C-alpha positions in Angstrom: 0.2 0.0 -0.1 2.1 3.1 -1.0 -0.8 5.6 -1.8 -0.4 9.5 -2.4 -3.2 12.1 -3.1 -3.5 15.3 -3.7 -6.4 17.3 -4.9 -6.3 19.7 -8.0 -5.3 23.2 -6.9 -8.8 24.8 -7.9 -8.0 28.3 -7.4 -6.2 28.0 -4.1 -3.5 30.0 -2.7 -1.6 28.1 -0.7 -0.2 23.8 -0.9 -2.5 21.6 -1.2 -3.0 18.7 1.3 -1.8 15.8 0.6 -1.7 12.2 2.2 1.3 9.9 1.6 0.9 6.0 3.2 3.5 3.6 3.4 3.2 -0.1 4.9 5.3 -0.7 7.7 8.2 -3.3 8.2 8.1 -5.6 10.8 4.1 -5.2 12.2 1.4 -4.9 10.7 0.3 -1.5 9.9 1.0 1.6 8.1 2.9 5.3 7.9 1.3 8.1 7.3 2.4 11.7 6.3 0.4 14.6 5.4 -2.9 15.6 6.4 -6.5 13.9 7.0 -9.1 16.2 5.9 -11.6 16.7 3.1 -9.6 16.0 0.3 -7.3 13.5 1.6 -10.4 11.6 3.6 -11.0 8.7 0.5 -7.2 7.8 1.1 -7.8 7.5 4.9 -10.8 6.0 4.6 -9.3 3.3 2.3 -6.0 2.8 4.9 -8.8 1.9 7.6 -11.4 -0.1 5.8 -8.0 -2.6 4.4 -7.4 -2.6 8.0 -10.8 -3.9 8.9 -10.2 -6.2 6.6 -6.5 -7.1 7.3 -8.4 -9.3 10.7 -5.2 -8.7 12.8 -5.5 -8.3 16.7 -3.0 -5.5 16.2 -2.9 -2.8 13.5 -0.3 0.1 14.2 -0.9 3.5 12.6 2.3 5.4 12.6 1.1 9.0 12.3 4.4 11.1 13.2 4.2 12.7 10.5 0.7 13.6 10.2 0.2 17.1 10.8 -3.6 17.5 11.3 -6.4 15.1 11.0 -10.1 16.7 11.2 -13.0 15.7 12.9 -14.3 13.9 10.2 -10.8 11.5 10.0 -11.2 11.2 13.5 -14.7 10.0 13.0 -13.6 7.3 10.5 -10.6 6.0 12.7 -13.4 5.4 15.6 -16.3 3.6 12.7 -13.6 1.6 11.6 -12.7 0.6 15.6 -15.8 -0.4 16.4 -15.9 -2.9 12.9 -13.0 -4.4 14.5 -13.9 -8.0 16.5 -13.5 -8.6 19.9 -10.0 -8.0 21.2 -8.5 -6.8 18.4 -7.7 -2.5 18.3 -6.0 0.2 16.2 -2.4 1.3 18.0 -2.1 4.9 17.3 1.6 6.1 17.1 2.0 9.9 17.4 -1.2 11.4 16.3 -1.0 14.8 16.2 -2.6 16.9 19.1 -5.8 17.5 17.1 -6.1 14.0 16.7 -5.6 12.9 20.5 -7.8 16.0 21.8 -10.8 14.9 19.3 -10.5 11.0 20.2 -10.1 12.2 23.9 -13.4 14.5 23.8 -15.5 12.1 22.1 -14.5 8.4 22.4 -12.6 8.6 25.3 -13.2 5.0 26.5 -12.8 3.7 22.9 -11.5 0.1 23.2 -10.9 -0.3 19.8 -8.1 2.1 19.9 -5.2 2.6 21.4 -3.1 5.9 21.8 0.5 5.8 22.2 2.5 9.5 22.2 6.0 7.7 22.6 
């Protein structure tokens, strides 16, 4: 899974947000870089759908190079975690502060999501 997406710059003045996704070596999961916003949400949701289909006990999402995840992206993560079977979880490593705050506020006790800041 080596996916990159950039939306066309329709009159934008700044750089267009992008999201790159690469498989992790040595463990089941992906490393992402960029932003999860409206223009990149399809990639994010595709990653999460694939992770649910993997049927692993632990699926790692390395997000140290992700600068922002909007509320809809956090909701997609929570929804995907809700589809995981009993005892399975996403381990979200080094998420951006906005994602940590959103998860703590809206899904504080979600058993399918473990957030690791180290």
